[in-house]
N, C-alpha and C positions, 0 to 999 in steps of 0.2 A: 323336547332336546334343546331347541333354540331359546326357550325361556332360561333353562340351567345355564347356557352357555352365557347368554346376557348377564345373568346374575353373578357367574364367576368374574366376568369381565368388571362388573362394577365393584367387586370386593377388590379386585387388582388395583383399581383407580383409586379406591380409598387408601390404599397403603402408600400410595406414592408421595414424594414431597411435591410441593405445588408449583414449583418452576418447571416440573417435567411432565405437568398435566396438558394434553390435547384431547380432542374429542373424537369419538367414533361415530357412526353414522346414526346411531340410537340414541345420541345425547345432543345437548345444545353445543353449538359451535363458538368457540371463543374468537373474539375479534383478533384480526391480524396486529401483529406489532408494528408494522410500517408497510409502507407500499414498495419497499425496496426488495426485488426479486433476483434470483440467480438469473444471469444472462440465458435468454431462449425461454423463460418462464414468463408466462402471461396470465391475464384472467379471462374467462370467457362465460357467458351468460348460457346456461342450458336449462332444461325444463327443471323447474323446483329451485332455480337460485344461479349462483355463480361458482365456478370451480376454477382451480389452476389447471393449465394446460402447457405442454412442451412446444418447441418451435414447430412441430407438425401439427399441432391443433389437438393432440391426443390427450384425453383427461388424465390427469396424474392422481394416482391411488397412493395411499399410505398404508403400508403394512404394519399394523398396530402391534409393536413387539411384546405389550402387555397381553394380547390375546394368544400369543405363542409360548409365553415365557414358561409355561409348564410343560410344553411339548420337548423342549430341548434345553440343554444348559447354556446355550450360546444363541439366544434369539435373534441378535442383530446379524447372524449368518444363518438364519432360518431359510430363506429362499435361496437354495442351491440345487443342484441336480435336475430333478424331474419339474421342480417350481419354476426353474428358470427357463423351461420349455414353454411356459405360458406368461411368464412375467419378465419384463426388462427393466432393470435398474435404471434411474436416472443418474448418470455418471457426473460427478463433480470434477472440475479442472484442478490440476494441482494448485496448491497455495489457498485453497478455498478455507475459510474459518472452520476450525474442527472442534469436535467434542469429545470427551473422554465417555466411553462406554459405562454407564452405572454399574457398580459391582453386582447389584441385584439382577443385573441382565448379563452377567457373565464377565464384566469388565474387570481387569486385574492389575494393568499397570498404571503408574502415576502419570499426570498429565505432564507434558513439558511446557516451557515457556511458550514455544512456537504453537502449542495447541490452544493458546488462550482465543476464545471467541471474538471476533470482530464485533465492537459494541454497536456498530451500524448494521450487522449482519441481520437484524430482526429475527424471524423466526427460523432461519435457515442455517444449519451446520452440516459439515461432512464428517462421514465416519467410514472407515476400512470395511469393505463389503467384499463378498467373493470374487467381484469382477473388477475391484479397485476402488477408489474413494467414491462413496455415492452420497447423494443429499438425504439429509434427515429434516423432517418438518416437525417443529415444536418438541424435539428432543426424543419423541418416541414412535414416529411414524416414518419408516423407511420408505423412500418415494421411488415408485415403478409405474411404468404404463403397462397396459395390457396387450399382448402381442397379438396382431390380427385385429385390432379394435379400430373403429371408425372414428374421424374427429367428432367431438360432441357426445358420444356414447358414455352413459354412465350406468351400464347395465350390470356391472360387477360390485356396485356398491352394497355392503355389507356381506358380502361373500364370506363363506367358511367362518360362521360363527363371529363376524363382525371382524375378521383379520384383515380384510380389504376394504378401505373406505375412501370414497373420493375426497379430495382434498378441497374442502369447499371453503370459499373465501368469504369472510365477513370484513369489511373495511375497517380500518383502525377507528376508534372512538375518538371523536374531536375532543381538544382541551377547551373547557368552558371558563369564562368568567361571567358568571351568572348568579342570581339569587340562590340561596341555599336550597330552596325547594323546586329548582328547574333542573332537568337533566336530558341528555340526548337519548333519543330511542331509535332503535332501527327499524324502519318501516318500509317495505318493499325494496330492499337493498340500497337505502339512503337513510341518513340520520335527520330527524325532526326533532323538535323541542316539546317537551311534555313536564307536567309537574310530577312530583315523585310517587304520585298515586297512579300515573299512567293517563292522565286527562290530557289531551292534545291541546296545545296553544296555537292560537292563530291571531293575525291582524287583518284590518281591512285593506283591501287592494289601494284604495285612495288613502291619501295622507290624513284627509279630514272625514270624520265619520259621526254624524250627529242622528239625523232621523234614520238613516240606514242601519246604524247600529242598535237601535232601540230593541229592547229584548235580549241583547247578547249578554253572556255571563262575563262580567268583568273579571280579570285576573289582578286580584286586589294585591296590594303591596304590605298589607297588614300594618306592622308597627315600623317597617322600613321607611326611612326618610332620605336616604342617599342611595344613589344608583352605584352599579359596578360595571366595569366594562362598557358594553353597548346598551346597558341598561339603565333607564333613568326612572324617576318616580314623578307621576303627574297627580297633584292635590286637586280632587274633585270637591264639590259641595257636601257630599255625604260619603266619599271613600277616597281612597289613595290607590292609584293604579298602575301598574307596571307598564313601561313604555319601551319597545324594543326597536332600536334603529329608527327612531323618530315616530313611530306609529304606536298607537295604544294596543294593549295586549288583552285578549279575551280567550275564554277555555270552553271546551265541550266537556261533557261528561262522558268519558270513555275513550277509545282508542281508533274509533272508525272514523276515518277521513270523510265519508259521505254524510257524517253529521254535521259537518262545518256549514254554516249558511251561506248562501249566495252572496258573493262579494267578500268573502274572507279567505285568506290563504295561510296555510301552515307555515310556521315558524321553522327556519333553517338556522342551524349553527353558523 
């Protein structure tokens, strides 16, 4: 049964426009749009990663309206009556940036000028719920806390066929001015730099590196002869090497930090 529910949810996701996508607990989690949260909302590390919490430290859950769209004609009002005995909506103050309920989820009215989302609101918008305006995360997660829960608990993640999912926090991806084959990768909750094949990049701790770096795999600049941003090109006798923030860059094969040799440190954006 759970496999069938997961399959149905995947089908629902595939039919949604890209700007509405958020992720349930059985899928990869997208990065946050910004570090700007509603008042009282913050991020807390729990077992397995970081989640959003309210001012009491209670984990925020998203009621995924995609998972309940077939149970009612108005999934944005799904959690009422008996559901409200277990789940408490995260109410939004008056004047919060609002969103129109998509027609496929029971929305009917046209948005008004005052409904235009604040361009700086990031992932959060408000919608009218059974108890008044309440927060919605990434367009499809109505935000709740579990009544009687304790701070830091994530015990209800994935409940009811992935209807209820902890709001997991992935920091916004940094903007890079880097060689085209360099990207930021999330590693243990922080971004590091790697090549586009996933091989981690590192530099020596010291600014100079001769004998200590013997045998390290150079991160070659190929045909590039000019730098970009904090990257420069160092021309050697038999190769051209990328230099980042004044230090030569090397790489390992793979994404395991334990493979970085002693004396080397990961590159951070």
